C-alpha positions as a printed Julia matrix, in Angstrom:
332×3 Matrix{Float64}:
  98.71  139.04   79.48
  98.41  141.33   82.46
 101.23  142.38   84.78
 100.72  143.86   88.23
 103.32  145.36   90.56
 103.3   145.28   94.37
  99.94  143.53   94.45
  98.09  142.16   97.48
  97.68  138.38   97.46
  94.73  138.45   99.85
  92.21  137.75   97.04
  94.49  135.0    95.7
  94.62  132.7    98.73
  91.62  131.1   100.39
  92.98  131.71  103.9
  92.61  135.43  103.15
  96.11  136.25  104.39
  97.12  139.78  103.45
 100.63  139.68  102.0
 102.01  141.22   98.82
 103.84  139.99   95.75
 106.43  142.18   94.11
 104.99  141.23   90.73
 102.13  139.17   89.3
 101.75  137.89   85.73
  98.34  136.65   84.58
  98.43  134.44   81.48
  95.34  134.04   79.29
  94.66  131.18   76.83
  96.08  132.94   73.77
  99.06  134.52   75.52
 102.67  133.53   75.07
 104.1   132.57   78.47
 106.85  135.12   79.2
 110.39  134.34   80.3
 110.7   135.28   83.96
 113.81  136.13   85.96
 114.33  135.57   89.66
 112.13  133.59   92.04
 108.81  132.45   90.56
 105.71  131.12   92.33
 102.93  129.37   90.41
  99.5   129.5    92.04
  95.96  128.53   91.11
  93.3   129.75   93.51
  95.72  129.62   96.44
  93.49  127.07   98.15
  96.41  125.05   99.52
  98.81  127.88  100.38
  99.67  129.67  103.6
 101.74  132.83  103.06
 103.9   133.76  106.05
 105.45  136.85  104.46
 105.5   139.03  101.35
 106.73  137.3    98.2
 109.65  139.14   96.68
 109.55  137.39   93.31
 106.97  136.96   90.55
 103.67  135.14   91.0
 102.32  133.65   87.77
  98.8   132.32   87.32
  96.51  131.11   84.55
  93.79  133.72   84.22
  90.73  132.94   86.32
  87.34  132.08   84.87
  84.45  133.18   87.06
  81.96  131.45   84.76
  82.5   128.53   82.42
  82.33  129.4    78.75
  82.02  126.74   76.09
  84.99  128.48   74.46
  87.17  127.4    77.39
  86.17  123.73   77.14
  86.81  121.36   74.24
  85.17  117.94   74.02
  86.36  115.07   71.86
  84.99  111.56   71.56
  87.51  108.72   71.37
  87.25  106.16   68.6
  83.91  107.5    67.43
  82.19  105.82   70.35
  79.66  107.72   72.42
  81.7   106.92   75.54
  84.25  107.77   76.79
  84.66  111.41   75.89
  87.55  113.74   76.67
  86.99  117.24   78.04
  89.86  119.73   77.9
  89.53  122.75   80.18
  91.56  125.92   80.77
  93.67  125.68   83.94
  92.34  128.9    85.47
  88.78  127.64   85.51
  87.23  126.97   88.93
  87.12  123.18   89.24
  83.68  123.12   90.82
  82.29  125.25   87.98
  83.73  122.81   85.46
  82.05  119.91   87.27
  78.69  121.64   86.98
  79.4   122.31   83.29
  80.09  118.61   82.68
  76.81  117.59   84.3
  74.91  120.24   82.33
  76.34  118.56   79.22
  75.55  115.04   80.45
  79.17  114.09   81.02
  79.85  112.1    84.17
  82.65  111.04   86.49
  83.75  114.15   88.4
  80.67  114.55   90.61
  82.33  113.08   93.75
  84.89  115.91   93.6
  82.18  118.56   93.95
  82.8   121.6    96.17
  86.56  121.07   96.47
  88.08  124.57   96.29
  90.65  125.35   93.63
  91.21  125.44   89.91
  91.39  122.92   87.1
  95.18  123.27   86.97
  95.51  122.68   90.7
  93.49  119.46   90.43
  96.41  117.94   88.54
  99.11  119.34   90.81
  97.45  118.25   94.05
  95.65  115.17   92.69
  92.61  116.37   94.6
  90.32  113.74   95.99
  87.23  113.15   98.09
  84.61  110.51   98.78
  86.36  107.66   97.02
  87.49  109.54   93.91
  90.69  111.31   92.87
  91.52  113.56   89.94
  93.99  110.95   88.66
  91.06  108.6    88.02
  89.9   110.9    85.22
  92.89  112.91   83.99
  93.92  111.86   80.51
  96.68  114.41   79.97
  98.04  117.76   81.15
  99.35  120.56   78.93
 101.94  122.76   80.61
 104.68  125.26   79.9
 108.14  124.38   81.16
 109.53  127.69   82.39
 113.04  126.27   82.69
 113.16  124.48   79.34
 111.07  127.27   77.81
 108.8   124.92   75.88
 105.27  123.58   75.83
 104.9   119.96   76.87
 102.13  117.41   77.34
 102.08  114.87   80.15
 100.14  111.62   79.98
  98.45  110.29   83.1
 101.45  108.03   83.73
 103.86  110.93   83.2
 102.1   112.85   85.99
 103.18  110.19   88.53
 100.06  110.61   90.58
  99.93  109.42   94.19
  97.93  110.36   97.28
  97.72  114.18   97.13
 100.87  114.09   95.06
 102.12  114.39   91.49
 105.2   114.97   89.35
 104.43  118.69   89.45
 104.62  118.85   93.25
 108.13  117.45   93.06
 109.14  120.15   90.55
 107.51  123.18   92.16
 107.22  126.4    90.19
 108.8   124.94   87.08
 105.61  124.15   85.16
 102.68  126.46   84.51
  99.75  124.16   83.81
  97.65  125.54   80.97
  95.01  122.88   80.26
  93.87  119.59   81.71
  92.07  116.87   79.76
  89.68  114.6    81.65
  88.26  111.29   80.38
  84.56  111.21   81.21
  81.52  109.15   80.27
  78.08  109.69   78.79
  76.8   107.07   81.23
  76.24  107.98   84.88
  77.47  105.23   87.21
  77.29  106.5    90.81
  80.43  105.99   92.88
  79.05  105.19   96.34
  81.87  103.08   97.73
  82.87  105.66  100.36
  81.09  105.03  103.67
  79.88  108.62  104.1
  77.92  108.31  100.84
  75.79  105.39  101.96
  72.13  106.23  101.6
  72.65  109.46   99.68
  70.16  110.19   96.88
  71.73  109.33   93.54
  69.01  108.95   90.94
  70.92  111.52   88.89
  74.48  112.82   88.94
  73.15  116.29   89.79
  71.33  114.88   92.79
  74.5   113.16   94.01
  76.57  116.31   93.43
  74.17  118.4    95.5
  74.15  115.84   98.31
  77.96  115.69   98.38
  78.15  119.5    98.35
  75.77  119.66  101.32
  77.88  117.15  103.26
  81.05  119.13  102.61
  79.57  122.45  103.74
  78.27  120.82  106.91
  81.88  120.08  107.82
  83.78  123.04  106.35
  83.71  126.8   107.0
  81.96  128.84  104.37
  84.7   130.77  102.5
  82.73  134.03  102.7
  82.72  133.7   106.51
  86.08  132.16  107.42
  89.15  131.6   105.28
  90.76  128.16  105.26
  92.68  125.76  103.07
  90.2   122.91  103.46
  91.84  119.76  104.79
  95.14  120.98  106.19
  96.9   117.67  106.85
  97.27  114.47  104.86
  95.94  111.25  106.32
  99.12  109.55  107.59
 100.15  106.07  106.48
 101.71  103.88  109.19
 102.94  100.31  109.36
 100.85   97.51  110.84
 102.68   97.54  114.18
 101.9   101.22  114.79
  98.3   100.79  113.65
  97.7    97.79  115.94
  99.28   99.59  118.89
  97.07  102.69  118.51
  94.0   100.53  117.9
  94.66   98.51  121.06
  94.82  101.68  123.16
  91.95  103.4   121.33
  89.44  100.76  120.18
  87.09  103.48  118.94
  89.61  104.66  116.35
  88.12  104.34  112.86
  89.27  101.3   110.91
  92.32  102.16  108.82
  92.26  101.78  105.05
  94.93   99.57  103.58
  97.13  101.77  101.43
 100.43  101.66   99.58
 103.03  101.4   102.32
 100.72  100.45  105.17
  97.55  101.62  106.91
  96.03  105.03  106.24
  94.78  106.62  109.46
  92.33  109.48  109.86
  94.31  112.64  110.56
  91.1   114.34  111.66
  90.45  111.67  114.3
  94.01  111.93  115.64
  93.76  115.71  115.94
  90.32  115.5   117.52
  91.41  112.85  120.03
  94.45  114.98  120.88
  91.97  117.63  122.0
  92.36  120.25  119.29
  88.92  120.38  117.69
  87.37  123.81  118.25
  90.49  125.33  119.81
  91.96  128.63  118.72
  95.48  129.88  119.15
  96.0   133.53  118.43
  93.92  134.35  115.39
  93.94  130.84  113.88
  91.8   127.93  114.94
  90.74  124.32  114.41
  87.26  124.16  112.93
  84.7   122.98  115.52
  82.98  120.62  113.05
  86.11  119.17  111.44
  89.45  118.83  113.22
  91.23  118.44  109.89
  90.51  122.05  108.98
  92.51  125.04  110.24
  90.8   128.38  109.68
  91.2   132.13  109.9
  89.46  133.16  113.1
  89.78  136.83  112.16
  92.75  138.68  110.71
  95.2   135.82  111.15
  98.66  135.8   109.64
 100.52  132.97  108.02
 102.72  132.8   111.1
  99.59  132.19  113.22
  98.58  129.25  111.03
 102.09  127.79  110.83
 102.52  127.99  114.62
  99.17  126.28  115.22
  99.98  123.55  112.69
 103.37  122.91  114.28
 101.9   122.6   117.76
  99.28  120.14  116.52
 101.98  118.07  114.78
 104.06  117.96  117.97
 101.08  116.97  120.1
  99.92  114.18  117.78
 103.48  112.87  117.57
 103.78  112.84  121.34
 100.4   111.19  121.95
 100.31  108.67  119.08
 103.82  108.46  117.64
 102.47  109.53  114.25
 103.91  112.24  112.01
 101.36  114.54  110.36
 102.35  116.06  107.03
 100.63  119.27  105.92
  98.63  119.06  102.74
  98.82  122.85  102.56
 102.05  124.55  101.48
 103.55  127.0   103.95
 105.38  129.71  102.0
């Protein structure tokens, strides 16, 4: 276990916002999770966080893995059958690196989640998803440390209470440090091409599909080495049928909404674009010119810059469409 004092969090958040934490504790696989006093913040790669000020408490993270080692991944067949197979990975591992590891070992299922920033542990907290797949579709169980109850615990898929970009852990923030996540995968590659954007993509192999999905994502998102961001900043809002029909009648070109739990899921990116925000900057934060759902660091931005831009977008979309946008990113 490593402990750092008065440490910059700029390398630990994908927006690249330069704030400090009073203390940081990095937990490795064989470490005993320490008891911590005062305010605690659990982070993964900081890919869904916007820091508006220094953090006066303790940040705790599962130690990062820059490369995937077989020692950090455990596989176990169920019932002696060749499929499915469970893969257990250390929470600090980069999720995209794990996906490549699974394909290298001919284990399939996670390829549609390629190129999503963040760690293995964060995939369970955020229930990350893209192109017709979500982490909940594959998570078998989650091992975590309860920092209030001071005990190790294991959550089944049902225990995690997964929903759209949501989980049990998001409703109990900074209580659980996720240590390992177990995914249920398959030896058989069955391409998931149900999402419209994937129509016509090459998919003879899972690696081919992964590379095509990665290319699509980077066509729409800023390269992290060039501009910091948190990926998709807002959730796609769910509205009732009356609201959906009203917007559709006034804007016939609006994409068809997907039926979802609680109503119709609209495209947040389309709403923001139609409200005129795509490509605009405000201060040192901006809306990505190729994807209105992405807010980005236009050069030395602060968390206050991002929060102010997000708030103005929310107000404008509410005024124009009567729809509330909820940030997917956490503003701290």
